[in-house]
C-alpha positions in Angstrom: 60.9 98.8 21.1 62.9 97.7 18.1 65.8 99.7 19.4 65.5 98.2 22.8 65.5 94.7 21.2 68.6 95.7 19.2 70.4 96.8 22.3 69.4 93.6 24.1 70.7 91.5 21.2 74.0 93.5 21.1 74.5 92.9 24.8 73.6 89.3 24.8 75.9 88.5 21.9 78.7 90.4 23.5 78.2 88.6 26.9 77.9 85.1 25.4 80.4 85.2 22.5 82.8 88.0 23.4 83.1 87.6 27.2 86.8 88.5 27.4 86.4 91.8 25.4 85.6 95.0 27.3 81.9 95.9 27.2 80.6 98.4 24.7 77.7 99.4 26.9 77.4 99.9 30.7 73.9 99.8 32.3 72.3 97.8 29.5 75.2 95.3 29.7 74.8 95.0 33.4 71.1 94.4 33.1 71.6 91.8 30.3 74.2 90.0 32.5 71.7 89.9 35.4 69.1 88.3 33.1 71.6 85.8 31.7 72.6 84.8 35.3 69.0 84.5 36.3 68.2 82.3 33.3 71.3 80.1 34.0 70.2 79.8 37.6 66.6 78.9 36.7 67.3 76.6 33.7 70.4 74.7 35.0 69.8 71.0 34.8 69.9 69.1 38.1 73.3 67.5 37.4 75.0 70.5 35.9 77.2 72.9 37.8 76.8 76.4 36.6 78.6 79.6 37.7 77.9 80.3 41.3 76.1 83.6 40.6 78.5 85.6 42.8 78.1 88.6 40.6 74.3 88.6 40.6 73.9 90.4 43.9 76.5 93.2 43.3 75.2 93.8 39.7 71.6 93.9 41.0 72.7 96.4 43.6 74.3 98.6 41.0 71.1 98.6 38.9 69.0 99.4 42.0 71.3 102.3 43.0 71.2 103.6 39.4 67.4 103.5 39.4 67.3 105.3 42.8 69.6 108.0 41.4 67.4 108.4 38.3 64.4 108.7 40.5 66.1 111.3 42.7 67.1 113.3 39.7 63.6 113.2 38.4 62.2 114.4 41.7 64.8 117.2 41.8 64.0 118.2 38.3 60.2 118.2 39.0 60.8 120.3 42.2 63.5 122.8 41.0 63.3 122.6 37.2 66.5 123.5 35.3 68.0 124.8 38.6 68.8 121.2 39.5 71.6 121.3 36.9 73.5 123.8 39.1 74.3 121.2 41.7 76.7 118.9 39.8 79.1 121.8 38.8 79.1 123.0 42.5 79.9 119.5 43.8 82.6 119.1 41.1 84.1 122.5 42.0 84.2 121.6 45.7 85.9 118.3 44.8 88.6 120.1 42.8 89.2 122.6 45.5 89.6 119.9 48.1 91.9 118.0 45.9 94.1 121.1 45.0 94.3 122.3 48.6 95.1 118.8 50.0 98.8 118.5 51.1 100.8 116.3 48.9 102.3 113.1 50.3 106.0 112.7 49.7 107.7 109.3 49.7 111.0 109.6 51.6 
């Protein structure tokens, strides 16, 4: 839990004080930004105008889809064991084959 707290502090400091710099983390940063936006929405004084929260829904959707993917991976691993690790290279190989065999577009 100390490491989780350290990651949360890192992300909060980055979001609040280094907002224009690129993020040093991805999913933790997204989750931290969602919590900051929720806190801003809850604790905004009546006369203050905060950010509209337009990024709250897309970021929450990203976290939800990530969680669903993690759950699907866990189910696949529980069902097929280490054989589930065969699927990503197959999908990558198919992607490369499709890309290589795709006719090139020429600008004329």
